[in-house]
N, CA, C and O of each residue as an XYZ file, in Angstrom:
616
protein
N     106.910     93.138    102.821
C     107.422     92.761    101.527
C     107.179     93.844    100.531
O     106.061     94.350    100.438
N     108.199     94.228     99.764
C     108.048     95.221     98.713
C     108.014     94.511     97.361
O     108.641     93.470     97.164
N     107.263     95.110     96.439
C     107.034     94.398     95.146
C     106.933     95.371     94.064
O     106.289     96.408     94.220
N     107.552     95.083     92.944
C     107.428     95.849     91.686
C     107.468     94.872     90.581
O     107.141     93.700     90.769
N     107.882     95.344     89.362
C     107.996     94.436     88.237
C     109.066     94.948     87.260
O     109.500     96.098     87.323
N     109.469     94.044     86.356
C     110.427     94.358     85.355
C     109.716     94.983     84.202
O     108.805     94.373     83.641
N     110.103     96.210     83.812
C     109.484     96.913     82.701
C     110.322     96.783     81.440
O     109.789     96.864     80.333
N     111.641     96.581     81.593
C     112.516     96.487     80.413
C     113.715     95.657     80.732
O     114.194     95.669     81.866
N     114.228     94.915     79.738
C     115.426     94.133     79.848
C     116.353     94.537     78.786
O     115.944     94.671     77.632
N     117.656     94.751     79.128
C     118.594     95.240     78.124
C     119.966     94.588     78.354
O     120.400     94.432     79.495
N     120.615     94.227     77.306
C     121.993     93.764     77.329
C     122.808     94.498     76.270
O     122.265     95.152     75.381
N     124.098     94.371     76.389
C     124.990     94.988     75.390
C     126.121     93.923     75.188
O     126.839     93.603     76.136
N     126.265     93.401     73.995
C     127.224     92.376     73.734
C     128.704     92.791     73.846
O     129.566     91.963     74.142
N     128.996     94.127     73.595
C     130.349     94.627     73.743
C     130.309     95.986     74.365
O     129.290     96.674     74.310
N     131.415     96.385     74.963
C     131.497     97.676     75.622
C     131.118     98.831     74.697
O     131.504     98.838     73.528
N     130.384     99.783     75.199
C     130.077    101.090     74.539
C     129.121    100.964     73.357
O     128.765    101.991     72.778
N     128.693     99.788     72.970
C     127.686     99.658     71.902
C     126.296     99.891     72.446
O     126.074     99.804     73.653
N     125.353    100.188     71.559
C     123.969    100.354     71.981
C     123.400     99.123     72.697
O     123.739     97.984     72.375
N     122.552     99.378     73.648
C     121.889     98.295     74.437
C     120.803     97.644     73.514
O     120.186     98.312     72.685
N     120.610     96.347     73.696
C     119.622     95.642     72.959
C     118.470     95.274     73.871
O     118.707     94.750     74.960
N     117.246     95.522     73.477
C     116.048     95.296     74.283
C     115.665     93.821     74.064
O     115.680     93.327     72.936
N     115.322     93.128     75.164
C     114.876     91.772     75.061
C     113.590     91.577     75.816
O     113.267     92.361     76.709
N     112.843     90.535     75.470
C     111.636     90.184     76.223
C     111.989     89.251     77.365
O     111.284     89.207     78.373
N     113.071     88.507     77.217
C     113.523     87.581     78.271
C     115.037     87.368     78.081
O     115.599     87.525     76.997
N     115.664     86.991     79.247
C     117.100     86.753     79.204
C     117.445     85.721     80.250
O     116.808     85.667     81.302
N     118.438     84.906     79.981
C     118.913     83.936     80.949
C     119.903     84.564     81.909
O     120.886     85.163     81.474
N     119.660     84.438     83.227
C     120.606     84.907     84.229
C     121.441     83.783     84.643
O     120.917     82.700     84.903
N     122.748     83.967     84.724
C     123.724     82.963     85.066
C     124.349     83.303     86.407
O     125.020     84.327     86.535
N     124.139     82.462     87.403
C     124.662     82.717     88.776
C     126.188     82.968     88.719
O     126.953     82.239     88.088
N     126.563     84.033     89.413
C     128.013     84.379     89.517
C     128.600     85.008     88.258
O     129.789     85.323     88.227
N     127.796     85.192     87.233
C     128.317     85.706     85.968
C     127.595     86.970     85.505
O     128.197     88.041     85.429
N     126.342     86.845     85.207
C     125.604     87.928     84.652
C     124.484     87.494     83.752
O     124.054     86.342     83.816
N     123.998     88.384     82.914
C     122.942     88.069     81.946
C     123.641     87.475     80.692
O     124.631     88.036     80.222
N     123.138     86.369     80.164
C     123.714     85.713     79.029
C     123.826     86.702     77.895
O     122.860     87.370     77.527
N     125.050     86.784     77.334
C     125.277     87.710     76.153
C     125.631     89.083     76.483
O     125.987     89.843     75.582
N     125.562     89.485     77.747
C     125.854     90.854     78.171
C     127.364     91.044     78.275
O     128.083     90.081     78.541
N     127.851     92.238     78.078
C     129.276     92.557     78.117
C     129.856     92.229     79.448
O     131.016     91.817     79.488
N     129.128     92.378     80.598
C     129.714     92.065     81.912
C     129.770     90.564     82.168
O     130.668     90.082     82.859
N     128.817     89.828     81.615
C     128.852     88.345     81.742
C     130.061     87.837     81.009
O     130.683     86.865     81.437
N     130.416     88.490     79.884
C     131.595     88.072     79.090
C     132.872     88.676     79.648
O     133.953     88.286     79.206
N     132.808     89.626     80.615
C     134.009     90.225     81.162
C     134.650     91.276     80.298
O     135.847     91.546     80.399
N     133.786     91.906     79.389
C     134.371     92.880     78.500
C     133.657     94.221     78.578
O     133.729     95.009     77.635
N     132.969     94.496     79.681
C     132.292     95.766     79.865
C     133.307     96.866     80.152
O     134.463     96.594     80.474
N     132.854     98.121     80.029
C     133.703     99.286     80.217
C     134.365     99.275     81.568
O     135.517     99.693     81.689
N     133.641     98.788     82.642
C     134.214     98.670     83.986
C     134.128     97.211     84.427
O     133.440     96.915     85.405
N     134.794     96.301     83.747
C     134.656     94.874     84.003
C     135.692     94.381     84.995
O     136.717     93.811     84.622
N     135.396     94.619     86.291
C     136.254     93.990     87.318
C     135.588     92.831     87.958
O     136.239     92.001     88.592
N     134.189     92.752     87.791
C     133.468     91.576     88.265
C     133.240     91.529     89.751
O     132.544     90.624     90.212
N     133.773     92.432     90.525
C     133.633     92.333     91.968
C     132.647     93.286     92.572
O     132.374     93.192     93.768
N     132.113     94.176     91.830
C     131.308     95.238     92.441
C     129.803     95.168     92.029
O     129.102     96.180     92.022
N     129.370     94.025     91.713
C     127.938     93.891     91.457
C     127.496     94.179     90.042
O     126.321     94.461     89.807
N     128.393     94.115     89.116
C     128.022     94.369     87.716
C     127.387     93.119     87.036
O     127.103     93.153     85.838
N     127.176     92.065     87.768
C     126.498     90.940     87.183
C     125.072     91.354     86.757
O     124.531     90.797     85.802
N     124.488     92.290     87.435
C     123.156     92.738     87.096
C     123.014     94.192     87.606
O     123.280     94.483     88.772
N     122.590     95.091     86.700
C     122.320     96.444     87.063
C     120.843     96.755     86.889
O     120.214     96.285     85.942
N     120.298     97.532     87.784
C     118.813     97.823     87.769
C     118.617     99.283     88.006
O     119.398     99.899     88.731
N     117.582     99.874     87.408
C     117.222    101.210     87.664
C     115.700    101.362     87.646
O     115.028    100.650     86.899
N     115.135    102.281     88.457
C     113.715    102.517     88.515
C     113.271    103.384     87.386
O     113.874    104.432     87.155
N     112.261    103.011     86.680
C     111.754    103.906     85.612
C     111.271    105.182     86.208
O     111.267    106.209     85.528
N     110.868    105.169     87.433
C     110.430    106.435     88.094
C     111.570    107.432     88.104
O     111.338    108.633     87.959
N     112.838    106.945     88.278
C     113.991    107.843     88.322
C     114.207    108.489     86.922
O     114.582    109.656     86.814
N     113.961    107.704     85.881
C     114.090    108.233     84.491
C     112.994    109.253     84.286
O     113.248    110.293     83.680
N     111.784    109.004     84.763
C     110.714    110.005     84.587
C     110.944    111.268     85.371
O     110.544    112.350     84.940
N     111.595    111.150     86.541
C     111.892    112.328     87.349
C     113.004    113.123     86.683
O     113.006    114.354     86.727
N     113.954    112.419     86.064
C     115.078    113.085     85.333
C     114.442    114.006     84.272
O     114.869    115.148     84.099
N     113.450    113.510     83.586
C     112.819    114.350     82.559
C     111.982    115.485     83.108
O     112.074    116.615     82.628
N     111.144    115.191     84.136
C     110.290    116.237     84.670
C     111.044    117.280     85.493
O     110.631    118.439     85.504
N     112.091    116.936     86.157
C     112.850    117.881     87.027
C     113.962    118.562     86.264
O     114.163    119.763     86.443
N     114.690    117.860     85.427
C     115.848    118.416     84.726
C     115.650    118.633     83.251
O     116.512    119.209     82.587
N     114.535    118.184     82.726
C     114.219    118.287     81.273
C     115.245    117.549     80.430
O     115.619    117.987     79.342
N     115.695    116.399     80.971
C     116.595    115.542     80.264
C     115.907    114.211     79.988
O     115.571    113.485     80.924
N     115.699    113.890     78.753
C     115.009    112.665     78.401
C     116.084    111.597     78.161
O     117.027    111.784     77.393
N     115.893    110.479     78.850
C     116.805    109.340     78.650
C     115.953    108.061     78.488
O     115.321    107.602     79.439
N     115.951    107.518     77.309
C     115.171    106.290     77.045
C     115.675    105.174     77.919
O     116.814    105.195     78.385
N     114.824    104.206     78.137
C     115.237    103.020     78.986
C     116.500    102.338     78.451
O     117.347    101.956     79.259
N     116.666    102.172     77.211
C     117.825    101.526     76.710
C     119.077    102.370     76.813
O     120.192    101.848     76.795
N     118.892    103.676     76.921
C     120.045    104.602     76.998
C     120.633    104.707     78.447
O     121.728    105.240     78.625
N     119.940    104.224     79.417
C     120.445    104.407     80.778
C     121.575    103.376     81.126
O     122.221    103.483     82.168
N     121.789    102.367     80.209
C     122.872    101.436     80.345
C     122.724    100.489     81.494
O     123.714     99.923     81.957
N     121.484    100.292     81.983
C     121.183     99.268     83.060
C     120.479     98.117     82.448
O     119.721     98.266     81.490
N     120.735     96.929     83.016
C     120.132     95.671     82.472
C     118.639     95.617     82.666
O     117.906     95.212     81.765
N     118.179     96.023     83.839
C     116.720     95.866     84.143
C     116.173     97.233     84.530
O     116.743     97.934     85.365
N     115.076     97.591     83.918
C     114.343     98.794     84.322
C     113.097     98.276     85.047
O     112.329     97.467     84.526
N     112.933     98.787     86.285
C     111.836     98.282     87.120
C     110.795     99.427     87.362
O     111.042    100.606     87.107
N     109.679     99.001     87.846
C     108.634     99.950     88.272
C     108.004     99.402     89.543
O     107.746     98.206     89.684
N     107.764    100.350     90.478
C     107.016     99.994     91.641
C     107.772     99.575     92.863
O     107.146     99.265     93.877
N     109.098     99.546     92.831
C     109.869     99.068     93.980
C     111.076     99.998     94.150
O     111.720    100.391     93.177
N     111.359    100.333     95.388
C     112.515    101.231     95.691
C     113.739    100.373     95.734
O     113.932     99.609     96.680
N     114.573    100.482     94.729
C     115.700     99.602     94.579
C     116.778     99.860     95.689
O     117.366     98.878     96.144
N     117.060    101.036     96.127
C     118.014    101.174     97.210
C     117.694    100.385     98.451
O     118.591    100.032     99.217
N     116.461    100.112     98.653
C     116.053     99.294     99.826
C     116.554     97.808     99.699
O     116.560     97.071    100.685
N     116.956     97.407     98.513
C     117.423     96.074     98.284
C     118.881     95.879     98.513
O     119.339     94.738     98.470
N     119.663     96.929     98.760
C     121.120     96.766     98.958
C     121.365     96.072    100.282
O     120.841     96.434    101.335
N     122.214     95.028    100.156
C     122.552     94.239    101.308
C     121.522     93.135    101.571
O     121.615     92.424    102.572
N     120.543     92.993    100.676
C     119.487     92.029    100.881
C     119.323     91.122     99.673
O     119.684     91.475     98.550
N     118.770     89.948     99.932
C     118.413     89.070     98.831
C     117.026     89.513     98.285
O     116.151     89.978     99.015
N     116.899     89.344     97.011
C     115.519     89.680     96.378
C     115.363     88.795     95.165
O     116.320     88.203     94.665
N     114.140     88.725     94.713
C     113.760     87.865     93.595
C     113.421     88.708     92.404
O     112.744     89.729     92.531
N     113.878     88.301     91.262
C     113.450     88.869     89.988
C     112.878     87.654     89.194
O     113.636     86.866     88.628
N     111.571     87.525     89.166
C     110.975     86.294     88.640
C     111.437     85.145     89.513
O     111.240     85.170     90.728
N     112.061     84.117     88.897
C     112.548     82.994     89.692
C     114.076     83.048     90.006
O     114.673     82.067     90.451
N     114.659     84.212     89.759
C     116.123     84.377     89.936
C     116.318     85.125     91.262
O     115.704     86.157     91.531
N     117.210     84.541     92.073
C     117.555     85.149     93.370
C     118.826     85.999     93.158
O     119.800     85.566     92.543
N     118.763     87.250     93.707
C     119.839     88.204     93.555
C     120.224     88.754     94.920
O     119.534     88.533     95.915
N     121.326     89.465     94.946
C     121.790     90.125     96.194
C     122.165     91.565     95.802
O     123.037     91.768     94.958
N     121.521     92.539     96.398
C     121.840     93.923     96.161
C     123.190     94.236     96.734
O     123.425     93.960     97.910
N     124.121     94.821     95.933
C     125.487     95.112     96.389
C     125.656     96.560     96.737
O     126.041     96.888     97.859
N     125.376     97.442     95.792
C     125.669     98.862     96.041
C     124.919     99.754     95.090
O     124.334     99.258     94.128
N     124.911    101.023     95.311
C     124.272    102.017     94.390
C     125.096    101.998     93.090
O     126.257    101.589     93.067
N     124.461    102.446     92.040
C     125.153    102.467     90.756
C     124.943    103.872     90.112
O     124.174    104.027     89.164
N     125.631    104.848     90.644
C     125.458    106.217     90.072
C     126.053    106.225     88.654
O     126.975    105.472     88.342
N     125.506    107.079     87.831
C     126.076    107.186     86.461
C     127.443    107.783     86.465
O     127.829    108.467     87.413
N     128.194    107.531     85.401
C     129.548    108.082     85.275
C     129.631    108.891     84.029
O     128.670    108.902     83.260
N     130.704    109.565     83.777
C     130.879    110.358     82.541
C     130.722    109.572     81.290
O     130.380    110.141     80.253
N     130.966    108.220     81.334
C     130.749    107.394     80.170
C     129.379    107.448     79.675
O     129.184    107.451     78.460
N     128.359    107.493     80.550
C     126.963    107.585     80.195
C     126.704    108.802     79.304
O     126.057    108.706     78.261
N     127.228    109.946     79.744
C     127.000    111.182     78.939
C     127.830    111.125     77.650
O     127.414    111.706     76.648
N     128.969    110.459     77.636
C     129.728    110.299     76.401
C     128.893    109.526     75.352
O     128.935    109.826     74.159
N     128.159    108.555     75.825
C     127.404    107.709     74.882
C     125.954    108.232     74.599
O     125.284    107.744     73.690
N     125.504    109.209     75.379
C     124.163    109.691     75.170
C     124.128    111.184     74.915
O     124.178    111.614     73.762
N     124.041    111.989     75.977
C     123.918    113.431     75.875
C     124.258    114.063     77.227
O     124.288    113.341     78.224
N     124.513    115.358     77.312
C     124.787    115.994     78.572
C     123.504    116.023     79.402
O     122.405    116.148     78.860
N     123.659    115.903     80.746
C     122.537    116.040     81.667
C     122.197    114.906     82.615
O     121.820    115.167     83.758
N     122.313    113.671     82.189
C     121.954    112.574     83.106
C     122.771    112.516     84.402
O     122.240    112.164     85.455
N     124.037    112.856     84.327
C     124.898    112.751     85.532
C     124.285    113.516     86.699
O     124.101    112.935     87.769
N     123.978    114.732     86.541
C     123.473    115.562     87.617
C     122.087    115.073     88.072
O     121.810    115.016     89.270
N     121.258    114.737     87.149
C     119.876    114.298     87.503
C     119.767    112.880     88.106
O     118.797    112.561     88.794
N     120.781    112.039     87.833
C     120.709    110.689     88.356
C     121.810    110.431     89.435
O     122.027    109.285     89.828
N     122.482    111.475     89.894
C     123.588    111.294     90.820
C     123.198    110.488     92.102
O     124.001    109.729     92.646
N     121.995    110.680     92.533
C     121.550    109.941     93.773
C     120.531    108.844     93.466
O     120.028    108.198     94.384
N     120.228    108.631     92.208
C     119.196    107.647     91.873
C     119.475    106.907     90.624
O     118.555    106.632     89.853
N     120.758    106.557     90.379
C     121.127    105.855     89.161
C     120.973    104.409     89.126
O     121.456    103.749     88.205
N     120.287    103.856     90.139
C     120.057    102.438     90.187
C     120.966    101.736     91.180
O     121.650    102.365     91.987
N     120.951    100.375     91.092
C     121.790     99.604     91.965
C     122.493     98.498     91.176
O     122.111     98.172     90.052
N     123.550     97.920     91.809
C     124.273     96.809     91.263
C     123.944     95.583     92.095
O     123.721     95.706     93.299
N     123.907     94.400     91.486
C     123.514     93.238     92.202
C     124.341     91.980     91.684
O     124.825     91.957     90.553
N     124.460     90.996     92.542
C     125.011     89.746     92.107
C     123.775     88.813     91.830
O     122.711     88.949     92.434
N     123.987     87.899     90.915
C     123.041     86.869     90.587
C     123.408     85.577     91.327
O     124.484     85.017     91.118
N     122.504     85.114     92.191
C     122.784     83.981     93.069
C     122.281     82.685     92.504
O     122.840     81.632     92.811
N     121.223     82.714     91.669
C     120.709     81.447     91.101
C     120.416     81.690     89.619
O     120.081     82.796     89.194
N     120.562     80.584     88.840
C     120.259     80.591     87.407
C     118.773     80.713     87.207
O     117.985     80.320     88.068
N     118.398     81.243     86.102
C     116.976     81.309     85.733
C     116.780     82.227     84.553
O     117.741     82.758     83.997
N     115.539     82.412     84.175
C     115.177     83.272     83.031
C     114.347     84.403     83.631
O     113.437     84.185     84.431
N     114.695     85.622     83.211
C     114.014     86.870     83.623
C     113.142     87.322     82.439
O     113.638     87.371     81.313
N     111.908     87.641     82.650
C     111.030     88.102     81.579
C     110.509     89.468     81.899
O     110.303     89.804     83.066
N     110.288     90.274     80.863
C     109.526     91.542     81.055
C     108.211     91.195     81.718
O     107.535     90.261     81.289
N     107.837     91.916     82.743
C     106.597     91.664     83.477
C     106.817     90.837     84.734
O     105.934     90.777     85.589
N     108.007     90.181     84.869
C     108.302     89.458     86.109
C     108.234     90.357     87.295
O     108.558     91.542     87.223
N     107.793     89.760     88.434
C     107.773     90.502     89.683
C     109.228     90.688     90.239
O     110.091     89.824     90.081
N     109.433     91.798     90.860
C     110.672     92.028     91.642
C     110.201     92.133     93.123
O     109.462     93.040     93.507
N     110.674     91.156     93.920
C     110.185     91.042     95.293
C     111.316     91.110     96.249
O     112.248     90.308     96.182
N     111.249     92.113     97.196
C     112.215     92.194     98.239
C     111.507     91.966     99.567
O     110.406     92.466     99.798
N     112.175     91.188    100.446
C     111.571     90.838    101.709
C     112.517     91.327    102.834
O     113.536     90.693    103.107
N     112.193     92.386    103.438
C     113.045     92.888    104.552
C     112.308     93.400    105.703
O     112.915     93.839    106.680
């Protein structure tokens, strides 16, 4: 069993607007995080079929971006819903995992796109090309809190 925790929670009510930091958020099965642009179907890439119900990134990848490429990207700037620590997210693809009491399914990698650099600064694309996080579906309703465990069993 692999285990980490949620270090940050972020939603964005409309496409391209700044992310909002939360201490807790309601996860809605089959939809997304309550109030987030993808739950509402109005995100920049809102097709709903590719795991945009929930996006996650490892804080370790953001730290490596800064140490290796000298590009600083704050947690809210990475445009992912959950920032985790202590768990290798790519290992969760194709598997069920828990975030607090919410069951999720890892769908695919979530490399950054040009839109990220349009909204922030040059540099993150190259540094996060292989480590931009993952996309997941939300399988059960629940509330996710900062500090909740992220548990993968494979």
